[in-house]
N, C-alpha and C positions, 0 to 999 in steps of 0.2 A: 582267317590268317590276318594279323595286324598289317595295316598299310605302312609302308616305309617311306621315309624321306630320302629321296635319291638325288644325288648331284647329277645334273645334266652335263656330261663330259662329251662334247661333240668333236669329232675328228675334223681335220682341216677340210676333207672332202665334203662331209656332211654340213659343216658350217658354210662352205661356199654355196652348196646347193640350197640351203634353207635361208641363207642370209643372216645367220645367228652366230653369236659368240657366247661362250660359257663364262668368260672373265676378261676384264681389262684392268690395267693399272689404275690405281686411285690415289689421288693426293689429298691428304687430310692433315690439318694443323689444329691441335686442340686449342680452345679459347680459354685462357686463364681468367677472363672476366666473367665467365658463366658461373652461376651457382650450381655446382654439380649435384648438390643434394636436392635442390628444388629447381629443376630446370624450367625455364620459361617455355622452351621449345623442345619437346621430346620426340617429335617426328620430323626429321629433316629430309625424308623422301616422301613425296606425295604422288600416288598413282594417278594415271590418266586413263584408266581402264586398261584393256589389253594392248593398247597402242604404245604404252610407255609410261614415263614418269618424269618428274622434275625433282632436282636435288638442290638443297641449300648447303653449301660447304665452304669452310674457311680454307682457301688455297694459299694465302700469303698473309703476313702480318698486316693488320689494319684493313683487311678487305675480305668480304665474302663474295660468293658467286652463286647465281641461280643458273642451273644447267638442265637442258632438256635432252633426254635419251629416248630412243625407241626401244621396243622389246628385244631387239637384237643387240642392245648396248651400244648402238651408234649414236654419237653426240650430234644433236641438231644445231644447238647454239649454246653459248655461254655468255652471261651478262654480269659484269662486276657490280657489287654494291659496296663502295668504299665507306668506312666508318671513321668518325672523328675519334680523338683520344677519349677513352673511357666511355664511348658510346656502346650500348649493348643491344642485342636482339631481344625483342619482346614477343613477336608472333610471326608465324609463317602459314599461309594458306593459299588456296587457289580456287578460282571459279571456272566457268566455261571459257572465259576470255583471257584471264591473266593470273599470274602469280603475284602475291602481295607479301611484303615484308614490312614489319613495323619495328622501329628502333626508338630507344630512349637515351637521352643525353641531357646535359645542362647547357644553356646558351651563355652568351657573353655576360648576361646580367645575373647568371646563377640560377635562373628558373628552370624547372623541368620542362622538357619539350618532347613530344611524340611526333615522329615523322613516318609517313607511309611511302613505300617504294613500290611502284606497279610496273610489271614486266609482261609484255604481250606474249602469250603462249605460242603463237604461230611463228613469230620471227625473232623473239628475244628483245624487241625494242623496249627501251626503258623510258618511262615518262618522268617529268620533273618531279622530285619529291614533294609531297604535300604535307604541310604542317597541320596536324590533326588537333593538337591540344597544347596549351601552356598552363603550368601550375606552379605555385610557389615551391621553393626548394625545401622549406622547413616543415612540410606536411608528409603524410604517407605517400609512398611512391605511386605515381599515376599509372593507370592500367589500361588494357585494351581487351575487349571481348569480341570473338568472331563467331558468326553463324556457321553451322556445319557445311553449308554449300558455298561459303566464301562470298556471298552477295551482300552481307551486312557486316559493318564494323563499328563498334562503339568504343570511342576513346573517352576515358572518364578520370576524374580526380575526386579526392575526398575533401570534405569540409569537417574540421575537427574542433573540439573544445579542449578543455583542460585534460592533461595526461594523454593527449592524442586520441581521445575517445571520438568515434565517428558520430557525427550529427546529421550528415547528409552527403549526397553524391551528386555531381553534375557532370555533364559531358556533351558529346556531339555524336550523332549517328550518321554513318556514311553508307553509300551503296558500293557495289563492286567496282565502279569506275572512280571511286573516291569523291563523289559528289555528295555534299552534305544534304541529308534528308530533314533533320531537325535537331535542335538543341534539347537536351533533357536535364531534368532536375528532380531529385528525389529527397523529400524532407523526411528524415528518420528520427527527428528529435523526440518523438513520442515513445521511443524504445529506450529502455534504461540499460546502460553499460554494454554497448555493442563492442564486442572484442574481435569479431570476424565478419567480413562482408565480401561476398563473391557475386560477380555480375556475369550473367549468361544471356546470350541473344539467340533467338531462333531465326529460321529462314525468312519469316515474315517481318522481322524487325522488332518483335515483341521482346521486352527486356524483363528478366527475372533477377531480383535481388534476394540472395539467400543470406540470412543474418543469424549469428549466435549472440545472445545477449543474456542479461540477468544472471550474472555470476556463472556464465557458461552452462546455463540450464535450459534456456528457451531457444527453439528453432523457429524462425519466421521466414516466410517467403512472400514476396510481393511481385505482382505482375503489372507491367506498364505496357500498353499497346499503342500503336500508331493511330488507332481509330478513336480512342477515348482518353481524355485527360485523367479520368478516375482510375486509381490503382485498386486492384483486387489483392486482398491479403489473406493468408492463412498462417496460423501460429499454433505451436504445440509445446508443452512443457515436457522435455525428455529427461531432464535432470531433477534433482530434489531428494526427498527422503523416500527410500524404498527398503523395506524389511529392516528398518532401523539403521540403515546406512545412508549417508549423504553422498550422492553420486553427481558427477559433472561430465560434460562433453569433452572428451580428450582428443577426438579426431572426427572429421566430417568429410563427406564426399557428395557432390551433387552432379546430376547429369540429365540433360534433356534427351528424350528417346524418340525414335521415329513415330511412335503413336501420339506424339504431341504433349505427353505428360512429363513433368519434372519429378525425378526421384531423388530423395535425400536419405542418406544413411549416416548414422553416427555410431561411434564407439564410446561407451561411457566407462568411467572408472570410479572406484571408491576414493573419495577425497582424503580419507584418513590414511589409507595404506597405499594408494596408488595402484591397487590391483585392478585388472580389467574386470568389469562388472557385466556388461551386456552389449549386444549389437541391436540397434533399432532401425527399422526402415519405414519410410513413408512415401506414398505416391500422392503427388499434388496434381489433381485433375481440375485445372482452372476452367475448362469449358463447362463442366458440370458443378463447379464450385464445391468440390468434395475432396476430403482427405481420406485415404485408405491406409490404415495402420497394419503393419505386419506383426505377427506374434514375436515378442521379445525373445532373442536368443541369449541365454545365460551362459557365461563362462564359468562353469562349475569345476570342482576338483576332478570330476569324472572326465571332463573335456581335456583338462591338462594331462591326465593320466593317459588318455588315448593318443595325444600328441607325443608324449614321451615314449609310448610303446612303438610308434612308427620310427623314432629316431634310432638308427643303427650305429651312431657314432660312439655310443656308450655314455655320453653326457646327458644327464637327466635334469631338466629345468625345474626349479622350485616354484616358478610362477610364470605366467605369460608376460612377455614384455617385448618392446620394440616392434610391435605389429601395427601396420598402418594400412588404411584403406587405399586401394590403388585404382580399381576400375569398377564401373557399373555397366553391365551389358544386358541388353534385352534380346531375347530369342524371338524367332518368328511367331511362336505361340504366346508371346508376351510374358515369358518367364524371366524374372529378374535374377541375374547372376551377379553376386557381389564378390569381388576379389580383394583379399588383404594379404600383405606380405611382411614377413619379418626382415627388417633391414636396419643396419646400424653401423656406426664407427666403433672401432675397438677401444680407442683411447684418445690420445692427444692429436695435435694438428697434423702430423704426418703418419697417422695410424691407418691401417688398411680399412676398407669398407667390406661389409658382408651383406649378402642377400640370401635368406634361407627359406624356411618352409612357407608355403602358400596356403591360406585358409579360404575356402570357397563356401558360399551360402547361396541357396537357391530358393526363390519364392515363385508360386504360380501366379496366374493372371489376376487372382483375387487377393494376392499378397499373403496367401497361406504358405506355411513352411513346406518346401518340397524335399530338400535334402541338404546336407552339409558334408564336407570332406576336407582332408588335409593332404597336400602333396609335399613330400620331403625333397629338398634340394639343398645344395651347399655351394655357394659361390663366394669368391674372394677377389678383391681388386686392390691395387696400390692406391694410395691417397690421391695421386695426381690424376687418376682415371675415374675414381668414384664409381658412379652407377652407369657410366657410358658403355660399359661392356657387360655388366651383370644385370640382375633382375630379369625381365622377360619381355617378349613381344607377343601379342595375341592377335588372332583372326577368327571371327565367327563364320563358319560355313554351314548354313542350315542349322541343324541341331548339334553340330560338332564344334567344340571350342579347341582351337589349336594354340598351344603354348610353345614358344621357341626360346631356348635358353642356351648359354654357353656354360658347360660344366665339364668336370672330369669324373667319369663313371667307369668303373672297372678298368682303370688305367688309361682310358682314352679321353683326351682333351678335345672336345668337339662341340658342334651345335647339335642340340637334341630337341626332338619334337615329341610333345605329349599331346594326345588326343583325348578329349573328355566328352562323353555323351551328356548333353545338358538335360536330357530327360531323366537320367538316373544318377548322374554324378560319377559313373564308372569311368576310370581313366586307364588307358592302355599304357603299357610299359614304355618308357622313353626310348626313342629310336634315333640312332646317330646319323648325321648327314654324310659321314665318310670323308670329311675334309681333313681330319687330323690337324686341328687348329694349332698354330705355334703356341708354345707355352714357355715364354721367357719374359724379360723385363720390358720389352717393347709392346706397344699396342697391337693386339691381334684381332680385335673385333669391336666394331662401333655399332651398338644396338640402335642408335637413333636413325640409321640409314636402312634398317630392315623394314620392308613393306611388301604386302601381298598385292600383286597386280590383278590376279584372279584367284579363285579358290585353290588352284593347283600350281600357281606360278608366283614366285617371289624373288625379290632382289635383296642383297645384303652386302655389307662391306666387311671383309674378313681377310686374315693372313694365314693361309695354310702353311704347314711346316715345310712342304716341298717348295713353296714360293716365299720363303721366310724373309726375303729382302725387302718386300713392300706389301702394302695393303692392296686388295683387289676388290673391284665391284663385280659381284658374281650373280648369276641367275641360278636359282634352285627350283626344282620341280617336284611336286608331290605326286606319287603314282600309287 
């Protein structure tokens, strides 16, 4: 019998006995300065294990707050992070000692500046903001990369030539206390036509620069460590001429995994027609100086037909489009799960946003093809909400991938849980949380605040129809 997602509705007596609450009022103001299509911060709730979590929320204009709650939804402290005009949030993380927020703005001279704000997790005490980096205003936007455990932070800027082509990157690496460890510089002038550069940092402070160059055909990754000034590099041509067609990289995704390897996945397209051509995946094993290539997955007419067959709306697509890589997940058996999602705007500036079918691809530990599948969903949001309430949140529990979405299925507007067996790709039917989420013109769900505290306990911000006057921070439990 499929497991259900059940809302923990505790009576007043039970709540008093256990010291727990099912829901509390939650204040949330959308930030119009955020890029809702490509959000810098997609997770605004960070778990602290079974003991609770910290939230980054905009409670009033010009100010964010970091707040700590225990598992019973009792607030321990709240610390304000005021922002200057047009200052934006760039990153949010935490380590064992503190929560960190990085902001981006321009100073009185017009230069880009990155500041870090550090808040003690035990008492909410805020340190003086630390200036991480200054960069000229007329180059690409400065960036920041965080290690998974929050103990390393790299603030960086680009060095560009004509037409803003990247020729190098420089920056500064900091520890979790915001003490500078070293200045960094990466000379990339030997690569032709860099169009995309992504920086990733691991817990040891090693830096990985992932680059797309040569007319969007070559994928290059370079590793820089604290121990050696010499960079290790790996490169592969994933675009070019194939079967008489010239293909290029149209989307890419990189992720460091717990096994220490960096995985890169690209979607390629036919340059002449724009049709999706294939998905390619690579494992970069720098310890053994080895690249492992997965078998290419071709987007054939048969694949399109299989997607259309699953679509019960009656609309049949003439080709694949608007599909983007969203997550790379490694299972305990080192099976790589690649998630891609169809998402788009319908038209002009004030048009609605859509998030539809999900495409999943799985590779075994040797990067051999394991399985692929498509999950159908249909989500729609007004322009001012974009993807804050649609798309999905995931959690890997052993070999079960949990996907949580806000949808209307069989006339019920609710949060739904899909459970996928990562060994086989088999998905259970979506199960409703039983919240009956409000369905009107006001915000009813903010996906950024959804987080699993344990494999069976999660928190979210939602507005049930029975409490339609305000958002609530709620605890849900999987049984």
